[in-house]
C-alpha positions in Angstrom: 0.0 0.0 0.0 1.3 3.4 -0.8 1.0 6.8 0.9 -1.1 9.3 -1.0 0.5 12.2 -2.8 -0.9 15.8 -2.7 -3.2 16.7 -5.7 -4.3 20.2 -6.6 -7.6 19.2 -8.0 -10.6 21.1 -6.8 -14.1 20.1 -7.9 -16.8 22.9 -8.1 -20.2 21.7 -7.2 -23.2 23.9 -8.0 -25.9 23.9 -5.3 -29.1 25.8 -4.7 -31.0 23.8 -2.2 -29.2 20.9 -0.6 -31.2 18.9 2.0 -31.1 15.7 3.7 -32.2 14.4 7.2 -29.3 12.5 8.6 -29.8 9.6 11.1 -29.1 10.4 14.7 -25.7 9.3 15.8 -23.7 10.2 18.9 -21.1 12.9 18.3 -17.6 11.6 19.1 -18.3 8.1 17.9 -15.6 7.3 15.3 -15.9 4.8 12.5 -13.8 1.7 11.6 -12.6 1.9 8.0 -13.7 -1.2 6.0 -14.5 -1.9 2.3 -18.1 -0.9 1.4 -19.9 -3.3 -0.9 -23.2 -3.7 -2.6 -26.0 -1.1 -2.7 -26.1 1.1 0.4 -28.2 4.0 1.7 -25.7 6.9 1.6 -27.4 8.6 4.5 -27.5 5.5 6.8 -24.4 3.5 5.8 -22.1 2.5 8.7 -18.3 3.0 8.4 -18.7 6.5 7.0 -18.3 9.9 8.6 -21.5 11.8 7.9 -20.7 15.5 8.1 -23.1 18.4 7.6 -22.0 21.7 6.0 -24.0 24.7 7.4 -27.0 26.0 5.4 -26.2 27.6 2.1 -27.9 28.4 -1.1 -25.0 28.8 -3.6 -21.8 26.8 -4.5 -19.6 24.6 -2.4 -16.2 23.2 -3.1 -14.1 20.4 -1.6 -10.4 20.7 -2.1 -7.6 18.2 -1.2 -4.5 20.0 0.1 -1.9 17.3 0.7 -0.1 16.8 4.1 0.5 20.4 5.2 2.1 19.7 8.6 4.0 16.5 7.5 2.4 14.3 10.1 1.4 11.4 7.8 -2.2 12.5 7.3 -3.5 14.4 4.2 -5.5 17.6 4.9 -8.4 19.2 3.0 -10.8 22.1 3.0 -14.4 23.0 2.3 -15.2 26.3 0.7 -18.7 27.7 1.7 -19.5 30.9 -0.1 -22.4 33.0 1.0 -23.9 35.8 -1.1 -24.6 37.7 2.1 -20.9 38.0 2.8 -20.8 35.3 5.5 -18.6 32.9 3.4 -16.2 30.5 5.1 -13.3 28.3 4.3 -13.0 25.3 6.6 -9.6 23.7 7.0 -9.6 20.1 8.2 -6.3 18.3 9.1 -6.2 14.6 8.7 -6.2 12.5 11.9 -5.4 8.9 12.7 -8.9 8.0 14.0 -10.7 9.7 11.1 -13.7 11.9 11.8 -16.8 11.3 13.9 -19.6 9.2 12.6 -21.8 12.2 12.6 -20.8 15.8 13.1 -21.4 19.4 12.0 -18.5 20.6 9.9 -18.0 23.7 12.0 -17.5 21.6 15.1 -14.6 19.5 13.7 -12.9 22.1 11.5 -9.4 22.9 12.8 -9.4 26.4 11.3 -12.1 28.6 9.8 -11.1 31.4 7.4 -13.5 34.4 7.0 -13.8 37.5 4.9 -13.8 41.1 6.1 -17.3 42.3 7.0 -19.0 44.3 4.2 -20.6 47.7 4.5 -24.0 46.3 3.8 -25.9 43.0 3.6 -26.0 43.3 -0.2 -22.2 42.9 -0.4 -20.8 39.5 -0.8 -17.5 37.6 -1.5 -16.3 34.8 -3.7 -13.8 32.5 -2.0 -11.2 30.0 -3.1 -8.5 27.7 -1.7 -5.8 25.9 -3.7 -2.8 23.7 -3.0 0.4 25.2 -4.3 3.1 22.7 -3.5 6.2 23.7 -1.6 6.4 27.2 -2.9 9.3 28.4 -0.7 11.2 25.1 -0.7 11.2 24.7 3.1 9.8 21.1 3.1 6.2 22.1 3.8 3.3 22.4 1.3 1.7 25.8 1.0 -1.8 27.0 0.2 -3.4 30.0 -1.6 -6.6 31.6 -0.4 -8.3 34.0 -2.7 -11.2 36.4 -1.9 -13.2 38.6 -4.3 -15.2 41.6 -3.1 -18.3 41.2 -5.3 -20.6 43.9 -6.6 -23.6 43.8 -8.9 -24.9 45.8 -11.8 -27.3 45.4 -14.7 -24.9 42.9 -16.4 -24.5 40.7 -13.3 -22.1 40.0 -10.5 -18.4 40.9 -10.8 -15.3 41.1 -8.7 -14.8 44.7 -7.6 -11.5 43.8 -6.0 -9.6 40.5 -5.8 -6.6 39.4 -3.7 -4.7 36.1 -3.1 -3.1 35.3 0.2 -0.7 32.6 1.3 -1.0 30.1 4.2 2.6 28.8 4.6 2.9 25.2 5.6 4.4 24.4 8.9 4.7 21.6 11.5 2.5 23.7 13.8 -1.1 23.5 12.8 -3.2 26.6 12.0 -6.2 26.8 14.3 -9.0 29.1 15.3 -10.9 31.7 13.3 -8.8 33.9 11.0 -9.5 36.6 8.5 -8.1 35.8 5.1 -6.9 39.3 4.8 -4.6 38.7 7.8 -2.5 36.2 5.8 0.5 37.3 3.7 -0.5 38.9 0.4 0.7 37.3 -2.8 -1.1 39.5 -5.4 -4.1 41.8 -5.7 -5.9 43.7 -8.4 -4.4 46.8 -7.0 -1.2 45.7 -8.9 -2.6 47.0 -12.2 -5.0 44.4 -13.4 -8.0 45.4 -15.5 -11.3 46.2 -13.8 -13.6 43.4 -12.9 -10.8 40.8 -12.7 -10.9 37.8 -10.5 -7.5 36.3 -9.4 -6.7 32.7 -8.6 -3.4 31.1 -7.8 -2.9 27.4 -8.7 -0.1 25.0 -8.0 1.4 23.9 -11.4 3.8 21.1 -10.2 7.3 21.4 -11.5 6.8 22.5 -15.1 10.4 23.5 -15.8 12.0 20.4 -14.1 14.3 22.4 -11.7 12.9 20.7 -8.6 11.0 23.8 -7.3 7.3 24.2 -7.2 5.8 26.5 -9.9 2.5 28.3 -9.8 0.1 29.8 -12.3 -1.9 33.0 -11.8 -5.3 32.9 -13.4 -6.8 36.3 -14.1 -10.4 36.0 -15.3 -12.6 39.0 -16.2 -13.8 40.3 -19.6 -12.8 38.2 -22.6 -10.0 40.5 -23.5 -8.5 40.4 -20.1 -8.4 36.7 -19.4 -4.8 35.5 -18.8 -2.7 32.7 -17.4 0.8 33.5 -16.1 3.5 31.1 -15.0 5.7 32.1 -12.0 8.7 29.8 -11.7 9.7 28.6 -8.2 11.0 28.8 -5.7 9.4 31.9 -4.3 10.7 33.6 -1.1 8.2 34.2 1.6 9.0 37.9 2.0 8.3 38.8 -1.6 4.8 38.9 -3.3 4.4 37.7 -6.8 6.1 40.1 -9.3 7.2 40.2 -12.9 10.5 38.5 -12.0 10.5 34.9 -13.4 7.0 35.5 -14.7 6.1 34.1 -18.2 2.8 34.6 -20.0 1.2 31.3 -21.0 -2.2 32.2 -22.3 -3.7 35.6 -22.8 -7.1 36.8 -23.9 -8.1 33.5 -25.6 -10.9 32.2 -23.3 -14.4 32.9 -22.2 -16.1 31.5 -19.1 -14.8 29.5 -16.2 -11.6 27.4 -16.2 -10.9 24.1 -14.6 -7.3 23.4 -13.6 -5.5 20.1 -12.9 -1.7 20.1 -12.3 1.2 18.0 -11.1 1.2 15.0 -13.5 3.7 14.3 -16.2 1.3 13.3 -18.9 4.0 12.6 -21.6 6.6 11.2 -19.2 9.4 13.5 -20.3 10.3 14.5 -16.8 8.4 17.7 -16.6 5.0 18.2 -15.0 2.1 19.3 -17.2 -1.1 21.2 -16.6 -4.7 20.3 -17.8 -7.1 23.2 -18.5 -10.8 23.1 -19.0 -11.8 26.2 -20.8 -15.0 27.9 -21.9 -15.0 29.4 -25.3 -17.6 30.7 -27.7 -17.9 27.4 -29.6 -18.3 25.4 -26.4 -15.8 23.8 -24.0 -12.3 22.4 -24.7 -9.7 20.6 -22.7 -6.1 21.7 -23.2 -2.8 20.2 -22.0 0.0 22.7 -21.3 3.2 20.6 -21.5 6.1 21.4 -19.2 9.6 22.1 -20.7 13.2 22.9 -19.5 13.6 26.3 -17.9 15.6 27.8 -20.7 13.1 26.7 -23.4 9.8 27.3 -21.7 8.0 29.9 -23.8 4.7 30.6 -25.3 5.4 28.5 -28.4 6.0 25.4 -26.2 3.5 26.1 -23.5 0.6 27.1 -25.7 -1.6 25.8 -27.2 -0.3 22.5 -26.0 -2.4 19.4 -26.8 -6.1 20.1 -27.1 -9.1 17.8 -26.9 -12.0 19.8 -28.2 -15.7 19.1 -27.6 -18.7 21.4 -27.4 -19.7 19.5 -24.3 -16.4 18.8 -22.5 -17.1 20.2 -19.0 -14.6 18.6 -16.6 -11.3 16.8 -16.6 -9.3 14.7 -14.1 -5.9 13.0 -14.1 -4.8 9.7 -12.6 -3.3 6.3 -13.4 -6.5 4.3 -13.8 -5.1 1.1 -15.5 -2.0 0.8 -13.3 0.7 1.0 -16.1 2.6 3.9 -14.4 1.4 6.6 -16.8 -1.3 9.1 -15.9 -4.5 8.8 -17.8 -6.9 11.6 -18.6 -10.7 11.5 -17.8 -13.0 14.0 -19.6 -16.7 14.4 -18.8 -18.1 15.0 -22.3 -21.7 16.2 -21.8 -22.6 13.5 -19.4 -20.4 10.8 -20.9 -17.1 10.0 -19.2 -14.2 9.1 -21.5 -10.8 7.9 -20.2 -7.8 8.5 -22.5 -4.8 6.3 -22.0 -1.5 7.8 -21.1 1.3 8.5 -21.8 0.4 11.3 -24.2 2.4 12.2 -27.3 2.1 15.8 -28.3 1.6 15.1 -32.0 -0.7 12.1 -31.8 -4.4 11.6 -31.2 -5.1 10.1 -27.8 -6.4 6.5 -27.4 -9.7 6.0 -25.6 -9.2 3.6 -22.7 -12.8 3.3 -21.7 -16.1 5.1 -21.8 -19.3 5.0 -19.6 -22.7 4.2 -21.0 -24.9 7.1 -22.1 -26.8 8.2 -19.0 -30.5 8.6 -19.1 -30.1 12.2 -17.9 -26.7 13.8 -18.7 -27.5 16.7 -16.4 -27.5 14.3 -13.4 -24.1 12.8 -14.2 -20.6 13.3 -12.9 -17.4 11.4 -13.0 -14.1 11.9 -11.1 -10.8 10.0 -10.4 -10.9 9.9 -6.6 -7.6 8.3 -5.8 -6.2 4.8 -4.9 -9.0 3.8 -2.7 -8.1 0.1 -2.3 -4.3 0.6 -2.1 -3.4 -1.6 -5.1 -1.3 1.0 -6.9 -3.9 2.2 -9.5 -6.5 4.9 -9.1 -10.2 4.5 -8.9 -13.3 6.3 -10.3 -16.5 7.6 -8.8 -19.4 7.9 -11.2 -22.7 9.6 -10.3 -25.9 8.9 -12.3 -29.7 9.0 -12.1 -31.3 5.6 -11.6 -35.0 6.5 -11.4 -37.0 9.4 -12.8 -38.2 10.2 -9.3 -34.9 11.9 -8.6 -33.1 8.9 -7.0 -29.4 8.9 -7.7 -26.3 6.8 -7.0 -22.6 7.4 -6.7 -20.6 4.2 -7.5 -16.9 3.3 -6.9 -15.2 1.6 -9.8 -11.8 0.1 -9.1 -9.1 0.8 -11.6 -6.6 -1.9 -12.9 -5.6 -3.7 -16.0 -9.2 -4.7 -16.7 -9.9 -1.0 -17.4 -8.5 -1.5 -20.8 -11.9 -2.8 -21.9 -14.7 -0.3 -21.3 -15.9 1.4 -18.2 -19.4 -0.1 -18.7 -17.9 -3.6 -18.6 -16.7 -3.1 -15.0 -19.2 -3.3 -12.1 -19.1 -0.9 -9.2 -17.9 -2.5 -6.0 -20.3 -0.3 -4.1 -23.1 2.1 -5.1 -24.4 4.6 -2.5 -28.1 5.4 -3.1 -29.2 9.0 -2.4 -33.0 9.3 -2.3 -34.7 12.4 -3.7 -35.6 15.2 -1.4 -37.9 17.0 -3.7 -40.3 16.0 -6.5 -38.3 15.2 -9.7 -40.0 17.9 -11.7 -38.7 20.6 -9.4 -35.1 19.4 -9.4 -32.5 21.1 -11.6 -29.2 19.6 -10.4 -27.4 16.3 -9.8 -26.8 14.4 -6.6 -24.5 13.1 -5.2 -20.9 13.5 -6.5 -17.6 11.7 -5.7 -14.6 13.8 -4.6 -10.9 13.2 -3.9 -9.7 13.8 -0.4 -6.3 12.1 0.0 -5.3 9.7 2.8 -6.9 11.6 5.7 -6.4 8.9 8.3 -2.9 7.8 7.2 -3.6 4.1 6.8 -2.2 3.8 3.3 -5.5 3.9 1.5 -6.8 7.1 -0.1 -10.2 8.3 1.0 -13.0 10.0 -0.9 -16.1 11.9 -0.2 -19.7 12.0 -1.5 -21.3 15.5 -1.5 -25.1 15.4 -1.9 -26.2 18.2 -4.2 -30.0 18.0 -4.8 -31.4 21.3 -6.2 -34.8 22.8 -6.1 -36.6 25.6 -7.9 -36.7 28.9 -6.0 -34.6 30.1 -3.1 -34.0 27.9 -0.1 -31.3 27.2 2.4 -30.7 23.8 4.0 -27.7 21.9 5.3 -25.5 20.0 2.9 -24.6 16.4 3.6 -21.0 15.6 3.1 -20.0 11.9 3.6 -16.3 10.9 4.1 -15.8 7.3 2.8 -12.6 5.6 4.0 -10.4 3.5 1.7 -9.8 -0.1 2.4 -8.7 -3.3 0.6 -11.2 -4.9 -1.7 -9.0 -7.9 -2.4 
């Protein structure tokens, strides 16, 4: 069994009315990890930690961060925006006994990051947290927290100001309630960015192969101002991001939101690569920005990279699914998950390793690589789908391995968690639940994953969000 490695993938989950009545369990009762098999009720299953995110009516994100304090347990965070300005980022350190069988997220979070209070109830903030890698080369992983001060006009919501702050990794754990603005500043829109620009800082792995962690700054605003800039590491703590060692990667070519996956060497040339999911006028596309030696890394090599284009490609993920040692690429193409086999050659078309069956409702479908759940050396998939027109959904765990060279639909899920509808099907507009990567949060050598229930309803409503931690174990 192998220890998990930090990933920088964050999965954005759109919510407007999550709801679920969890069974009563005693707080402080911890669960014993064991393989989950068959068809199980997600809300009632034993061996899981059933957590509850405070009431919210917008978007939630679950982000794996790696082992920040180097104690053998991977750490993670939950981003809870709130359009009234009461957004929170909850930081949870891994722990050897896992988490309670039933608990409120606020009661077990080790640290809670908040935004500065607004001048009125109408003001709000967008929040973000990302793993950066070891940015200052001190042996500890670092984290970026971003906050946007949001305003509204006739066109819609926009970032009035945006800033990115750094939480430096350390052996001592961060605790308590902290303002994001109290953390060291990395960059802000006051540095000369165009108006209405939102800033996000992502870990990019080691793109130039010099052994130092690199980062990419994403500036997203109007179409003409979208940009992606590489900052080569290492970066000293005392200095914010500046033009020194900054290289433009992509500029003004995209429209809409971006997904970002980094830290995997897709073509096995010794340099990490970055996978981008980009909105554009013709639809969505997935691009690979290939790493290259420091002296040769320029726009001609970094962009456009290798592109997989589809009008319906809406998500991407990376992991070694078939266990051959090369990262594979999963793309959600309009409700159909396709897995492309690595390694990837820049000038050749990719080979499809497997594909899911067409779902009855593509809007209630999601797929993700959630890590090596059974500890056998290859990574596993979680696939969410609708199973009944009354709104009943399942999220299933599909184990990776050599058999994955056939088709995904030829492999049975080892467990499917059933999530019953909470509203009449005709009122639902979203999907539920979705599988998410966490890392090895209890340090037992098996990576763990989460299922976030995301039912939706028409109209405004605020209810708690069920978030279930599912612990990895051997299925042999």
